[in-house]
N, C-alpha and C positions, 0 to 999 in steps of 0.2 A: 504494500499500500504506499503511495507517495502523494504528497500534497502538490497540487498544480495550480497555476493561474488560469482562470477560466473567465476571460473578459466577455465572451459571447454567451455565457450562461448555458452552455451545452451540457446535457445530461444523457445518461443512458449508454448504450453499447456503441463503441467506435472500433471496428475491426475486432481484434482479440482482446480489447480492453473495455472497461466500464468506468464511466465518469459518474460520480455520485457526490452529493453534498452531505456534510455531517458537521453540526455545530457552526454553521456559517462558513465552512471551508469546503473547497472542492478537492476530492481525492481521486486518484487513478489506480485501478487494480486490474490485474489480468483476469479475464473472464474464465470462470470455471467450465471446463469441458463436460459435456454430457457423458455420463457413464452408462452406456448401453450394454448391459451384461447379457443380452439375449441375441447377439448376432449369430449368424450361421457358424462362423469360425469358433466362437465361444461355446456354442452347443456341441460342436464336434469335439472340442477339447474335453468337455465334461463327460461326453459319452465314452471317449477313449479312456478316460480316468476310471469310469465305472467298470469298463471291461477289464482293465488291468487289475482292479481290486477283486473282481469276481474270480479271476484266474489265481491270484494270490491266495484266496481262501481255500482253493483246491490244493495248493502246494502245502498249506499248513497241515493237511491230513497225511503227509508223507514225511520221510526223513529229511527231505530237502529243507524243511523248516529250520532245522538245526544248522544245516550247511549255509543257509542264507545268513543266520545269525553270526556264524564264524566269518563269512565273507565280509560282513558289515564292519568288523573291527578296524578301527583306524580310518574308516571311510564315512560311515553313517551311524546314527544312534541306534539303529535296529535293523534286523533282517527285512522288515517290511519297508523301511526307508530306502535300503539298498536296492531292493527289488524294483520299487517305483522309479528310483533315480535311473537305473540302468535299462529298464524295460518298457517304460511308458511309450516310447517311440515305435515299439514293435506291434502295438495294437491299433486297430482301426475303429472309427466311430460306429461301424456297422455291427459291433459286438463280436468280431473275429480277430484272429491273429493275422496281422497284415504281412509280416516278414519274420519267419521262423529263425532265420540266421542272426537276427538282431537280438534274440533273447540271450541273456547272460544270467547264470545261476550260481556262479562261484567266482571268487577272486582271491588272490593271495600271492605269496612270494615263491611258491613252488613253480617249477618250470612247466611250460607247455611241452607237448610232444611235437614231433615233426611228422609230416606226411600221413596224417590220420586218415584212414580209409575204412569203409564198411560196406558189407554186402548182406543181402538177405535172400534166402532161397524160397522156393514155393511152399515149403513146410514151415517157414517162419524162423529157420535157424539163421542166426546172425553171426557174422565174423567181423571183428575189428582188428586192424593191424596199425602199427605205428613204428616210428623210429625215435630213439632217444639220443640226446646229446651226451657227450662224454661226462659232463657233470651229473646229468640225469641218471646215467647208468651207475656211476660210482657212489654218489652221495644220496640220491633220491630213489634208488632202485627198489627199495621196499615200500614206497608209497603205494597205497591201495587205490585201485580204480573204482570210481563211482560213475554210474550211468543212469540217466533219466531219459525216458522215451515219450514222445508225443506222436500219436497216430493221427493222420489227417482226418479220419472219419470220427475221431473222439478227441479233438484238440484240447478240450478243457478237462481231460482226465489223465493227468500226468502220472507216469508209472516209473517208480524207482526199481531197478533190477537188484533185488535184495540178495540173491544167491551168489553174487560175484565174490570170489576170493583171489582175484588176479592182482599182481603187482606190476608196476611200471617196467621192471626189468624183463618181464616175460614177453613184452612186445606184441601180444595178441590176446584176444578174449573171445569167448563164444557163449552165447545164450540164445534164448528163444523169445519170440514176440508173436502175438496173435495179430494178424493183419488181413484186411480184405484185399482181394485181388485188385491191382491197379491203384491202390491207395498208398500214398507216400508215408514213410516212417522217418521221423526226425529224432536224432539222437544227440544228447549233450553229455560229454565226457569231462571228468575232472579227477584230479588225484589228491589224496588225503595223506598227510604225513603219518608215521606210525603212532605218534601220540594223539592223533586226531585234532590237532590244533592249528595246522597250517594247510592251506589249499593251494592248488594251481587254478588259474582262470579256466572256466569251462570252455570247451571247444565244440563246435557244432559240425555235424555232417548229416546229409540226407542219404539214407541208405540206397545203394544201387541194387537193382534186381539181378540176381545171377540167372543166366540163361540155361 
């Protein structure tokens, strides 16, 4: 707010400013912009947020709830905050996952693996293979593999593969998934230190169909 000389007695809006009188003096202030919180863009943002929250509620029913809490350490105040920070962009306002490759479920100081590949045969048998760095082999070889699966036909039903007892140094893993013919299977892999306190960032692959 600033006092101004107003010889012409002008009042009201002038461009982005407003002239008004108070106590016999004229003042100039910037006009408050209208806050329209119901634009199409804002509705889309709110819808995307609701979709992400709905997906997170499903994750809370799996062991990934604890993984997210570990991943949040040093980054966010909670696993929920970490999930929303990293994944909101992956959801669309139509209530669906817009980009599976954008989803991130783990973070930490353990190394990623190289050349992660995966296949699934007609019976649902999955094979994963990867390559380790020298450090990954020597100092992180006993890190346990964690796997979460999203099936295209049941995208909001995350499945953690509980029976895995595979370590990083083994460089391959095998498990089964149920899948409908022609539907994609999305896989997220991460490694957990032997003490269960440090993670690697999760890595995404879409399983290829074996012929």
